[in-house]
N, C-alpha and C positions, 0 to 999 in steps of 0.2 A: 739750743742754738746749733750744737754740733749735728743734731739730727736734721735740722733744716738745711745746713750747708751740705750734708751728705746727699740729701734728696735733690737739692739744686744741682749738685755736680753730676749725679746720675742722670737727671733729666736733660741737662745741657750737653753731656757727652764730653769725651776727653779733648776734642779739638777746641770747642768753644770755651770750656772751663779754663784750660791752661792758656789759651790765647788771651782770655780776659785778664788772667792773673799777670801774665808777662806784659800785656799791654799797659796795665796799671803801673807796674814796677818801672817799665821803660819811660812812661810819661813823667814820673817823678824826676828821672834823669834828664828828660827833654826840657824841663823848665830851666835847669841849669845850663844845658847845652844851648838853649835859645839865648840865654844871657851871654854865653860865650860867643856864639856865632854872630849875634845881631848887635851886641854892644861892645864886648871886650876886644874882639879882634879888630873891628873897624876903628876903635879908639887908639890902639897901639900901632896897627899896620897902616902906613900912609896909602892914599888912594892909588898912587902909581905902582905900589907893590901888592895891593890887596888881591888883584886878579891872579897873582901867582900862587895864592894859598892852596886852592884846590888842585892845580896841576902838580904841586910839590908832593902832595899825599898820593895822588894818582900814580906818579912816577915811581914811588916806592913799591907799588905793586909789581913792577917789572922785576925787581930784585928778589921778591918773595915768590915769584911765579913757579919755580920748580916744586917748592913745598906746597903752594896753593893747589897745584894740580892733584896732589894726593889727598886733599882734604875731603872732597865729596866721596870718592871711592872709600876712603877711610871711614867716613861717617856711615856709608851704606852697609859695609860689612860689620862695623861695630854694632849697628842696630840688629843685623841678622844674628850675630853671636849673642846679643842680649836677649833676643827673642827665643833662641835655642837654650839659653842658660849656660853658654860656653864661655865662662869668665876667664879661663886660662888663655884662650885665644884673644880675648880683649886685651889682656895684659901684654901679650906678645905684640899685638898690633900697636899699642901705645909705645912700646920700646922701639919698634921700627920707626915710628913717626919722630921720636926724639932724636934718634941717630940721623934721620933725614934732615932734621933742623940744623944739626951741626954741619953736615955737608953743604946745605944750602947757604949757610953763613959764609963759608969759605968761598964758594962760587960767587956769591954776591959781592964780596969785597974785591975779588979779582976783576969782575966785570965792571964795577963802578969806576974803576980807575980810567977806563976807556970811554964810558958812556957819559958820566956826569959833566965833564968840562963842556961838551957840546950842548948838553941840556941847559946848563945855567946861562950859557950865551943867549939861548933863545928865550929864556925866562926873564931876562933883563934884571937879574938880581945877583949880588955878590955871593960867592959860595961860602967862604968861611967854614963854620962848623956844620952847615946845612948838609953837606955831602954825606958825612958819617951818619947824621941823624936820619936822613932819608933812607939809607940802607937799613938801619936798625928798625925804622918804622915799617919798612916793607917786609921785614922778616918777623917782627913780633906779632903782626896781625894774623898771618896764617898759623903761627904757633898757638896764639890765643884761640883761633878757630878750631884747632885740633882738640884742645881741652873742652872748648864750648860744645863741639859736636859730640865729644865723648859723654858729656853730661846730657846732651840732647838725646843721643842714642839710648842711654840708660834711663831716659825719662826723668832725669833729676831736675825737673822744671822749677821746683821750689828753690833749689840752690841757685839756679840761673836767675831767678827773680831777685834774690838777695844780692847777687853780683851786680845786676843791672842798677840796683838802688845806689850802690856805693861807687860805681864806675865814674859817673859824671862829677861827683864832688872831688874825687881824686884828680880828675882832669882839670877842674877849676883851680885847685890848689897849686898844681904844677905850673899852670899858665900864669897865675897871679905872681908867682915867684920868678919865672923865667922870661916872660914877655917884656917886662921893662928893660931887661938887659939887651936882648935883641928880639924884636917882635916875631919875625918869621921862624927863628930857631925855637923860641918859646912855644909857638903855635904847633910845630912838629912834635916837640917834646910832649905837649899836652895831648896830642893824638895818640901817643904811645901809652899814656898813663892807664887808661881803661883796659886796653889789651894786656898790659903787664899784670894788672890786678886780676883780670879774668883768668889768665894762665896760672897765676899763683894760687888763687882760690880753687880753681878747677883741679890743679895738681894735688892740693891738700885733701879735697873731697874724694878724689879717685884713689888717693893713697889709703884712705880708710876703707874704701869700697873694694880695692884690689890689694889688700895687704899681703903679708908673708904667707898666710894660709892658702892664698891662691897661687898655684904654680903656673908658670908660663908654659903654654902648649904650642908646638909648631903648627903653622897654618896649613901645611900639607898641600893638597891639590887646590885649595882655595887661592893660592898664589897665582896659578895659571888663570883662574877665572877673573882675578883682579886685574891681571895684565890685559886680558881681552876687554874688560870693562873700561880700563883707564885710557886705552889708545884713542877711541873716538872722543872721550871726554877731554883728553889732553889737547887735541886739536881745537876743540870748542873753547877751552880755557885760554890757550895761548893766543889764538886769534882775537878773542874777545878782549883780553887784557891789553894786548898791543894796540888794537884799534881804539879802545877806550882811552888809553894814555895819549895816543896821537890826537884824538879829539880834544882832550883837555889842553894839550899844548897849542892847538889851533885857537882856542878861545883866548889864550894869553898872547900868542904870537901874531895873529891876524887882526885882532880887535884893538881899538884905542884903549888906553889905560882906564878911562872912565867907564867904558862898556864892559871890559873884563871885570872891573870892580863891581859893576851893576849885576853881572851874572852871578858873582859870589853872593851878593846880598839877597837877590830875589830867590835864589835856590834855597837859601836857609829858610825862607818862609814857605816856599813851595813844598819842601820836604814834609810839612805837616800832613799833606794829603796821603802820604805813604805810610804813616805810623801804624794804622790798623793792619794793613796788608803785611808789613814786615813781621808783626807779632804772629799773625796767622801762619805765615810761611815757615817760621821757625818751628812751630809745633807740628805742622803738616808733614814735614819730611820723614821723621821716624815713624809716624803713623802710616804713611804711604808704604814705606819699606816693610813694615810689619804686616800690613794687609796683603801686600804682594807676596811676601814669604809664605803666608798662610793660605794663599790661593783665593783670597777674597776679592770681591768686586768693589774697588774703591772709586768708581765713577762718581758716586754720591759725594765722597770726600772732596773730589776736585770741584764739583759744582758749588758746594758750600764754601770752599776756599775762595773761589773766584768772586762769588757774591759778597762775601765778607771783606774782600779786598777792594772791589770796585765801588760798591755802594757808599762806604764812608769817604773814599777818595773823591767821588763826584760831589758829595755834600760839601766838603772842604773847598773844592774847586769853585762851586757856586758861591760860597761865602766870600772867597777872595775876588771873584768877578764883581761882586757888589761893593765890597768894602776895601779892596786892595789899595786903591788910590788913597783912601782916607787913612789907612794904616801906615803907608809909606810916608805920608805927609805929616803924620802926628809926631814923629820923632826927629829931632834936628839932624842926627847922624844919617837918617835915611832919606832926607828930602831931596838930595841930589838924584835919587833913583825913582822919584815919583813918576817921571815920564814913561817908565818901563812897567807900569802897573798892568797893562794888557798882557805883556810877556810873562808877568807873574802868574796870571791865570793860565796861560798856555803851558807854562812849566809845571804847574800843579796838576793839570790834566796829563801831561807827559809822565810825571812821577807816578800817578795812579796807574797808568797803562804799563809803565816799566816794572812796577812791583808785581802786577798781575801776570805779565809776560814771564818775568823771572820765576814766579811761583809755579807757573805751568812747566817751564823747563826743568825746575827742580823736581817737580812731581814726576816728570818723564824719566829723569835720570835716576830717581829713587827706584823705578821699576826696571832700570837697565835699558830703556828705549831711547834711541838717538835719531829717530827719523826727522825730528824737528830741525836738525842741522841742515837738511836739504833746502829749506826756505829761509832759515835764519842766516845762513852764510851769504847768499847773494844780497839779501837786504842790508846786512851790516856792512858789506863791502861797498855797496852803492852809497850807503849813508856816509861813511868816512871818506871814501874815494871822491864822492861828489863835492864834499866840503874842501878837500885838498885841491882839487882841480879848479873849482869855481872861484875860490878865494886866492889862488895863485896862478891864474891863467897866463900871466906874463911869462912864466917859465916855459910855456909851450909855443912861444913865438917862433915861426919858421918850421914848426912841426905840424901844428894843426892849421886848417884853412883859416884865412883871415876873417871870413864870415862867422865862423864858430867863435873866434876870439872876440869879435865885436859883440856877439850875442852874450857871451859870458861877462864881458865888461858892462853891458847894459843892465845886468842883474844887480850890480853893486853888492856882491855877496859878502863883502867884508863888514857886515853890520850884525849887531847882536840879534836884531829882529829876524834876519834871514837864517841865522844859525838855529834859533829856537824853533821857528816854524818848520824848517827842514828836518830837525830831529823829531818833532812831533809827528810829522808826516811819516817818518820811518817807523815810529812806534805804532802808528795806526795801521800801517801795512803789515807789521808783524801780528797785530791783534786780529786782523782779518784772516791772515794765513792760519793762525791758531784756531779761530772759529771754524774754518773750513776743515782743518785737521780733526777737530773734535766731532764735527757733524759726520764726516766720512767714516770715522771709526765706529760711531754709534749705529750707523746704518749696517 
């Protein structure tokens, strides 16, 4: 049996083998996450507040932004050091990241005092304990990602698989205890459970890997290279996080309660289309960094990654196109959202494209290439700016010509259908730009 598994692993290659292992371990957790997202949360969170669930978590990313900026550069150099066998530098890099987490916490608490009151006013929910929980959720996610990326860079995929298996049950237990007390607070606490477990397990694993016998080594001239790498990435990260959070706020602020709740529900189902792509992308990053460090041609890796991401996503999208209405109508908690079955299909297609697009950008950053920002930036600015202007055109009365205002009013953009098709069109534009980018480079 062991010989068969060894031959299968050798024939499939590192990408497909560990993608499959992580995919399987993640899907165990997704069964629990599906129960949480599709039954538990709608049961406890009333429809008038359900649409606030996703923006609350998205807003937490703002407070963890300084730390999140360091995550991908951290992951890249950690993989480089692992490839070179420089474990002393890995230990120093982890120490820097931990001190950065402490500084980020102080900065987040100070900024939350000014940001959160305005945020909760637009979310139409009472703050209570939510403010503190959102700050914590925003910070624990990048801290978890640091340890996760350390395991990723060291190719500790087996440990990652085990963490994935236990993360969802921990989340479920926390939410079952906390949500009956206050639904939204329990929801945010549940989102923190898996990252806390991830960080703890990652720290214990790395403590054995980088024990006292491994001496911390100064990074030397690599610090300068990291600074040059992080500047373009920081711009990409800051703009993407701010605009992504703004979009999430628009879904809650500009849509009726029933439609913002419908967006929460159908995205839980549409995410199934992204499962395979997320597993492949996780494994791909350290392999791409390692290949680039060794001077190899990883164009084949990119092709396999895109095919493995898009093909399963399109299959799930096709199934939702045929059976989506039936699925939504089958469960009493979901029946209010049956009229949005077509948007469910559109969102599944968008999720597929988003994961493929994100994987390509991750692949490029792994190699230290940022040319994609030249087309990503204008597209993402039009995407979010268009929604802001078209759904709030009344604020431009007396500034824009009346004819333009009348045209924007005729679009009736404050609808979930407009939001979904607009965002799908933006993803399609990015996909076309990436295809042109790849074709031009291969020529």
